[in-house]
C-alpha positions in Angstrom: 34.8 -2.6 -21.7 32.0 -2.3 -23.8 28.6 -4.2 -23.2 26.9 -5.7 -20.3 28.3 -8.7 -18.4 26.6 -12.3 -18.6 25.2 -13.0 -15.3 25.0 -16.7 -15.9 28.9 -17.0 -15.8 28.4 -15.8 -11.9 25.9 -18.3 -11.0 27.0 -21.6 -9.4 26.1 -24.1 -12.0 22.6 -26.3 -10.7 23.0 -29.0 -9.0 21.7 -32.3 -11.2 19.6 -34.7 -9.5 20.9 -38.2 -8.7 24.4 -37.7 -8.3 26.7 -39.7 -6.6 28.2 -38.6 -3.0 31.5 -37.9 -2.6 32.2 -37.3 1.0 35.8 -37.8 1.0 36.5 -35.4 -1.7 34.0 -32.9 -0.1 35.7 -33.0 3.1 38.9 -32.4 1.6 37.7 -29.3 0.1 36.3 -28.4 3.5 39.6 -28.7 5.0 41.2 -26.6 1.9 39.7 -23.5 3.0 42.6 -23.1 5.5 44.8 -22.9 2.8 45.1 -20.5 0.1 44.4 -22.1 -2.8 42.6 -25.6 -3.6 43.6 -26.7 -7.2 41.0 -29.3 -9.1 42.9 -30.2 -12.0 42.1 -33.3 -14.4 41.1 -34.2 -17.7 38.0 -33.5 -19.4 35.1 -36.0 -17.9 36.4 -36.3 -14.3 33.6 -34.1 -12.8 35.4 -31.0 -11.5 32.5 -28.8 -11.8 30.1 -31.5 -10.4 32.1 -31.8 -7.5 32.5 -28.4 -6.8 28.8 -27.4 -7.3 27.7 -30.7 -4.9 30.4 -29.3 -2.3 29.0 -25.6 -2.1 25.7 -27.3 -1.9 26.0 -29.4 0.6 29.0 -27.9 2.9 27.6 -25.9 6.2 28.2 -22.2 5.3 29.6 -21.5 9.0 29.4 -17.8 7.8 31.2 -18.2 4.6 30.2 -16.9 1.4 31.0 -18.3 -2.2 31.6 -16.5 -5.5 31.7 -18.5 -8.6 33.1 -17.6 -12.2 32.9 -19.8 -15.0 35.5 -18.9 -17.6 35.7 -18.7 -21.4 38.5 -17.9 -24.2 37.2 -14.2 -24.2 38.2 -13.8 -20.5 41.8 -13.9 -22.0 41.4 -9.9 -22.3 42.8 -8.6 -19.0 40.0 -6.1 -18.6 37.2 -8.5 -19.3 38.9 -10.9 -17.1 39.5 -8.6 -14.0 35.6 -7.1 -14.2 34.1 -10.5 -14.4 36.1 -11.2 -11.3 35.3 -8.1 -9.4 31.7 -8.9 -10.4 31.8 -12.3 -9.1 33.3 -11.2 -5.8 30.7 -8.3 -5.7 28.0 -11.4 -5.4 29.7 -12.9 -2.2 30.5 -9.3 -0.5 28.5 -6.1 -1.2 30.4 -3.5 -2.4 34.0 -5.3 -2.9 35.3 -4.4 -6.3 33.4 -1.2 -7.0 36.6 0.9 -7.3 38.2 -2.0 -9.2 35.3 -1.8 -11.7 35.5 2.0 -11.9 39.2 1.8 -12.8 38.3 -1.1 -15.7 36.0 1.1 -17.3 38.7 3.5 -18.2 40.2 3.4 -21.7 43.7 1.7 -20.6 43.0 0.5 -17.2 46.0 0.4 -14.9 45.9 -3.2 -13.9 48.4 -2.6 -10.9 46.2 -0.3 -9.5 43.0 -2.5 -10.2 44.7 -5.2 -8.2 45.7 -3.1 -5.2 42.1 -1.7 -4.9 40.7 -5.0 -5.2 42.9 -6.4 -2.5 42.2 -3.5 -0.3 38.4 -4.2 -0.5 39.1 -7.8 0.0 41.2 -7.3 3.2 38.2 -5.2 4.7 35.7 -8.4 4.5 35.3 -9.6 7.8 33.7 -12.9 7.0 35.3 -15.8 4.9 34.9 -15.9 1.1 35.5 -18.7 -1.2 36.3 -17.6 -5.0 35.9 -20.5 -7.4 37.3 -20.0 -11.0 35.9 -22.8 -13.3 37.3 -23.8 -16.5 40.7 -22.0 -15.7 42.6 -23.9 -18.6 41.2 -21.5 -21.3 43.1 -18.7 -19.6 46.5 -18.6 -21.6 47.2 -14.7 -21.6 50.6 -14.2 -19.7 49.4 -10.8 -18.3 46.2 -12.4 -16.9 48.4 -15.4 -15.4 50.8 -12.6 -13.8 48.1 -10.7 -12.3 46.3 -13.7 -10.9 49.8 -15.1 -9.4 50.2 -11.5 -7.7 46.7 -11.7 -6.4 47.3 -15.0 -5.1 50.5 -14.1 -3.2 48.4 -11.1 -1.6 45.4 -12.7 -0.7 44.3 -11.8 3.0 43.6 -15.0 4.9 39.7 -14.7 5.0 39.6 -15.2 1.0 40.1 -18.7 -0.4 40.6 -19.4 -3.9 39.4 -22.6 -5.7 40.6 -23.3 -9.3 39.3 -25.9 -11.4 40.5 -26.9 -14.8 41.9 -29.4 -17.2 45.5 -28.4 -16.8 47.7 -26.8 -13.7 47.9 -23.1 -13.8 50.9 -21.0 -14.7 51.6 -20.2 -10.6 54.3 -21.0 -8.5 52.8 -24.3 -7.5 55.9 -25.8 -5.9 56.5 -23.3 -3.3 52.9 -23.2 -2.2 53.5 -26.8 -1.8 56.4 -26.6 0.3 54.5 -23.7 2.6 51.5 -25.8 3.0 49.3 -23.2 1.1 47.9 -25.6 -1.5 45.5 -28.2 -1.5 45.5 -30.4 -4.7 42.4 -32.7 -6.3 43.6 -34.5 -9.2 42.4 -37.1 -11.6 43.6 -40.0 -9.5 41.4 -38.6 -6.4 38.4 -37.8 -8.7 38.1 -41.3 -10.4 35.3 -43.3 -9.2 35.9 -46.0 -6.9 34.4 -49.2 -7.4 31.8 -48.6 -5.0 31.0 -45.0 -6.6 31.2 -46.8 -10.0 28.4 -49.3 -8.9 26.2 -46.5 -7.3 26.6 -44.5 -10.3 25.8 -47.3 -12.8 23.0 -48.8 -10.6 21.3 -45.8 -9.1 21.8 -42.9 -11.4 22.1 -44.7 -14.8 19.4 -47.4 -13.8 21.4 -50.4 -15.0 21.0 -53.8 -13.6 24.5 -55.3 -13.8 26.4 -58.0 -11.8 29.3 -57.2 -9.7 31.5 -58.9 -12.1 30.5 -56.4 -15.0 30.8 -53.5 -12.6 34.2 -54.4 -11.8 35.0 -54.9 -15.4 33.8 -51.4 -16.6 35.5 -50.0 -13.6 38.4 -51.5 -14.4 38.6 -50.7 -18.1 37.5 -47.2 -17.8 40.1 -46.7 -14.8 37.2 -44.6 -13.1 37.1 -42.1 -15.7 33.3 -40.8 -15.1 32.9 -39.8 -18.6 33.8 -43.0 -20.0 31.5 -44.9 -17.6 28.4 -42.4 -18.5 29.2 -43.2 -22.2 29.5 -47.0 -21.7 26.1 -47.0 -19.9 24.7 -45.2 -22.8 26.2 -47.8 -25.1 24.7 -50.7 -22.7 21.1 -49.3 -22.5 18.6 -51.6 -24.5 21.3 -54.3 -25.0 20.5 -57.8 -24.3 24.2 -58.9 -24.8 25.4 -56.8 -21.8 28.2 -59.2 -20.6 29.6 -59.6 -24.1 29.2 -55.6 -24.9 31.4 -55.1 -21.7 34.0 -57.8 -22.3 34.8 -56.2 -25.6 34.4 -52.3 -24.6 37.2 -50.3 -25.5 38.3 -47.0 -27.1 36.5 -47.9 -30.6 33.1 -47.4 -28.8 31.6 -44.4 -31.1 30.5 -42.5 -27.9 34.0 -42.6 -26.4 35.7 -41.9 -29.9 33.3 -38.8 -30.4 33.6 -37.6 -26.9 37.6 -38.0 -26.9 37.9 -36.4 -30.4 35.8 -33.4 -29.7 36.9 -32.7 -26.0 40.3 -33.5 -26.1 42.3 -34.4 -29.4 40.7 -31.9 -31.9 41.7 -28.9 -29.0 45.2 -29.8 -29.2 47.7 -28.0 -31.5 48.8 -30.3 -34.4 52.3 -31.1 -33.1 50.7 -32.2 -29.8 48.1 -34.5 -31.8 50.9 -35.6 -34.0 52.9 -36.8 -31.1 50.0 -38.0 -29.1 49.3 -40.3 -32.1 52.6 -41.6 -33.0 53.3 -42.5 -29.3 50.0 -44.0 -28.8 51.6 -47.3 -29.9 53.8 -47.6 -26.5 52.6 -49.3 -23.6 55.1 -47.2 -21.8 56.6 -43.8 -23.0 59.9 -42.2 -21.7 61.4 -39.3 -23.4 64.2 -41.0 -25.0 61.8 -43.8 -26.3 59.3 -41.0 -27.7 62.4 -39.5 -29.5 63.3 -42.4 -31.3 59.9 -43.4 -32.4 58.9 -39.7 -33.6 62.0 -39.0 -34.9 62.0 -35.7 -33.1 63.7 -34.4 -29.8 62.3 -33.1 -26.8 60.1 -35.9 -26.0 60.9 -35.7 -22.3 59.6 -31.9 -22.4 56.5 -32.9 -24.3 55.6 -35.6 -21.7 56.1 -33.4 -18.8 53.9 -30.8 -20.7 51.2 -33.5 -21.3 51.5 -34.2 -17.7 50.9 -30.5 -16.7 48.0 -30.4 -19.2 46.3 -33.5 -17.9 46.2 -35.1 -21.1 45.4 -38.7 -19.8 49.0 -39.4 -18.9 49.5 -41.7 -16.1 53.1 -41.4 -14.4 54.7 -44.8 -13.6 57.4 -43.7 -11.2 58.1 -41.2 -8.9 60.8 -39.4 -10.8 58.4 -39.1 -13.8 60.8 -40.8 -16.0 58.0 -43.4 -17.3 54.5 -43.0 -18.3 51.6 -44.7 -20.0 48.3 -43.2 -21.5 44.8 -44.1 -20.0 44.0 -47.2 -21.9 40.8 -45.9 -23.2 42.5 -42.8 -24.8 45.4 -44.8 -25.9 42.8 -46.8 -28.0 41.1 -43.6 -29.4 44.7 -42.3 -30.4 45.5 -45.7 -32.1 42.5 -45.8 -34.0 43.2 -42.3 -35.4 46.6 -43.3 -36.3 45.2 -46.1 -38.3 42.9 -43.8 -40.1 45.3 -40.7 -40.7 48.7 -42.5 -40.8 48.1 -46.2 -41.4 51.3 -46.2 -43.9 53.6 -45.0 -40.8 52.9 -47.4 -38.3 55.0 -50.4 -39.4 58.1 -47.7 -39.0 56.7 -46.6 -35.8 56.7 -50.0 -34.3 60.2 -50.6 -36.0 61.8 -47.6 -34.5 60.2 -48.6 -31.1 61.4 -52.2 -31.4 65.4 -51.0 -32.3 65.4 -48.7 -29.0 63.9 -51.3 -26.8 66.5 -53.8 -27.7 69.1 -51.4 -27.4 67.9 -50.5 -24.0 67.4 -53.9 -22.6 63.8 -54.6 -23.3 63.9 -57.9 -25.6 60.2 -58.8 -24.9 58.9 -55.3 -25.7 61.2 -55.2 -28.6 59.9 -58.6 -30.0 56.3 -57.5 -29.6 56.9 -54.0 -31.6 58.8 -56.2 -34.3 56.0 -58.5 -34.8 53.4 -55.6 -35.0 55.9 -54.1 -37.9 55.9 -57.6 -39.2 59.9 -57.4 -39.0 59.8 -61.0 -38.1 63.9 -61.1 -38.6 64.1 -58.5 -35.9 61.9 -60.2 -33.5 64.2 -63.3 -34.1 67.1 -61.4 -32.9 65.4 -59.8 -30.2 64.3 -63.5 -28.9 67.5 -64.3 -29.2 68.8 -61.6 -27.0 66.2 -62.5 -24.4 67.7 -66.1 -24.4 71.0 -64.9 -24.0 69.9 -62.6 -20.8 
């Protein structure tokens, strides 16, 4: 590997002032060091990095060292990835990774030997070390993923790995859950509670809001921290705060810009197409999505969206029904109308037909009316009456 390392990738991000304390999550992170892996997985804007920097800054060391590595797309190169990881570990335990780094400087570094050397160094450490890998979702190279799975399987007990990203990594997570080796913090955990939202809007953003206004914003954003921040930016300087909050949705320019840049534009074209077409649905299932899009594989696509943390909320324990985060759905629907307006009536018509055939006459009527297919709406109304 040629060229110097970017030292800033090895630094814990600076803790910002005025953050909301989150002791319930910090305590879970602290308890998690007893397991091999802590996974902090959620969509963009849920405060993953902020939470980890707060935890590392506030948690008592107790003889524990911390190493940090911020990842980017270039780290899909195996030699570069392992060079950076070894360098990160060296910041927490002097001398660790020296042999691995030497091997990585060879023209074709033997990754198995690199990992074995690195594990030997880690095994010799006497104190506990926490290694944080931030933005791990950018890593999609299978050889890097395989190497990480091997490293995780053979980590000595004094080493704890924390992975933060927008999607679950390609590790055998089910087995780790069963063995009690995995602690997970997901979007549902990271959402601001009503009290946290009130503290954020009042103390951090400096807004003077009524309890009703705070509750309305918290409910509309579903605790999505980035959306609360964007809403607060939109509120600043307004006289009609209550009216703005009452009408706040996914067409707010800050929400649209953020969701488009951070989420939608980063998806493959086929995923974008699926998201836009299914955004007309209040509830999503694999067969219903197949009917609306005219494509197969809806169930697998929904499962992939859930793994990728694309603002998909499961509605049952069997993962058969889902919904989109309401603000994200608003953004998707706005894009759908801008890009595929001519197709929207057909999408509603297909949804109505499937719902009518599967015992959902009320929803079938709603979609038929949206499609301006009043004959179908009347038929569905008759079906509901007969039921």
